[in-house]
C-alpha positions as a Markdown table, in Angstrom:
| # | Residue | x | y | z |
|---|---|---|---|---|
| 1 | Met | -39.4 | -2.2 | -26.5 |
| 2 | Ala | -41.1 | -5.6 | -27.1 |
| 3 | Glu | -42.5 | -7.1 | -24.2 |
| 4 | Phe | -42.6 | -9.8 | -22.4 |
| 5 | Arg | -43.8 | -12.3 | -19.7 |
| 6 | Ser | -43.3 | -13.6 | -16.8 |
| 7 | Asp | -44.7 | -16.3 | -15.0 |
| 8 | Ile | -43.7 | -17.8 | -11.6 |
| 9 | Val | -43.8 | -21.1 | -12.0 |
| 10 | Lys | -42.8 | -21.9 | -8.2 |
| 11 | Asn | -41.7 | -18.9 | -5.3 |
| 12 | Ile | -39.0 | -20.5 | -3.4 |
| 13 | Gly | -38.4 | -17.7 | -0.9 |
| 14 | Val | -37.8 | -14.4 | 0.1 |
| 15 | Leu | -34.5 | -13.7 | 0.4 |
| 16 | Ser | -34.5 | -9.8 | 2.2 |
| 17 | Glu | -37.4 | -7.2 | 2.5 |
| 18 | Ser | -36.7 | -3.1 | 1.7 |
| 19 | Ala | -38.4 | -0.6 | 3.8 |
| 20 | Lys | -41.0 | 0.0 | 0.7 |
| 21 | Gly | -42.2 | -3.6 | 0.8 |
| 22 | Trp | -40.5 | -4.9 | -2.5 |
| 23 | Thr | -38.8 | -8.9 | -1.9 |
| 24 | Lys | -35.7 | -10.2 | -3.1 |
| 25 | Glu | -37.1 | -13.5 | -4.0 |
| 26 | Leu | -35.6 | -16.5 | -5.2 |
| 27 | Asn | -38.3 | -18.0 | -8.3 |
| 28 | Tyr | -38.9 | -20.6 | -10.7 |
| 29 | Ile | -39.8 | -18.5 | -13.4 |
| 30 | Ser | -40.9 | -19.1 | -17.2 |
| 31 | Trp | -40.2 | -16.3 | -19.4 |
| 32 | Asn | -42.2 | -15.7 | -22.5 |
| 33 | Gly | -43.4 | -19.6 | -22.1 |
| 34 | Ala | -39.7 | -21.0 | -22.3 |
| 35 | Asn | -38.7 | -23.7 | -19.9 |
| 36 | Pro | -38.7 | -22.7 | -16.5 |
| 37 | Lys | -35.4 | -21.1 | -14.6 |
| 38 | Tyr | -34.4 | -20.0 | -11.3 |
| 39 | Asp | -34.7 | -16.2 | -11.0 |
| 40 | Ile | -33.4 | -13.7 | -8.1 |
| 41 | Arg | -34.4 | -10.5 | -8.2 |
| 42 | Asp | -36.8 | -7.5 | -7.0 |
| 43 | Trp | -40.5 | -7.4 | -6.9 |
| 44 | Ser | -42.9 | -4.9 | -5.6 |
| 45 | Pro | -45.4 | -5.9 | -3.6 |
| 46 | Asp | -47.6 | -7.2 | -5.5 |
| 47 | His | -45.6 | -8.3 | -8.3 |
| 48 | Ser | -46.6 | -5.8 | -10.8 |
| 49 | Lys | -42.8 | -4.3 | -10.9 |
| 50 | Met | -39.4 | -5.7 | -11.1 |
| 51 | Gly | -36.1 | -4.7 | -10.9 |
| 52 | Lys | -33.1 | -6.2 | -12.0 |
| 53 | Gly | -31.8 | -9.6 | -11.4 |
| 54 | Ile | -30.3 | -12.5 | -12.2 |
| 55 | Thr | -31.4 | -15.6 | -14.4 |
| 56 | Leu | -29.7 | -19.2 | -13.3 |
| 57 | Thr | -29.8 | -23.0 | -15.5 |
| 58 | Asp | -30.1 | -25.8 | -13.5 |
| 59 | Ala | -26.0 | -26.5 | -13.8 |
| 60 | Asp | -25.6 | -23.0 | -13.0 |
| 61 | Val | -27.8 | -23.3 | -9.6 |
| 62 | Gln | -26.0 | -26.7 | -9.1 |
| 63 | Lys | -22.6 | -24.7 | -9.5 |
| 64 | Leu | -23.3 | -21.8 | -7.3 |
| 65 | Lys | -25.0 | -24.4 | -4.2 |
| 66 | Glu | -21.3 | -26.4 | -4.7 |
| 67 | Leu | -19.4 | -23.0 | -4.7 |
| 68 | Leu | -21.8 | -21.8 | -1.4 |
| 69 | Asn | -20.9 | -25.0 | 0.6 |
| 70 | Gln | -17.4 | -24.2 | 0.6 |
| 71 | Ile | -17.7 | -21.0 | 2.2 |
């Protein structure tokens, strides 16, 4: 499996924290040097490990915001 690089450009906030210290975070991340995107996923306390997550474009985030404002 090929290696990849993730650079957190901006930590926007923590959504929750597990009993083991992992945090579910919303970050603005550059994957492999590409333009940054919004990302929601679990991170270990020192950010050395990550869980599965979802990456969103600016357009995705705008649409998600519109949908959330409806509830």
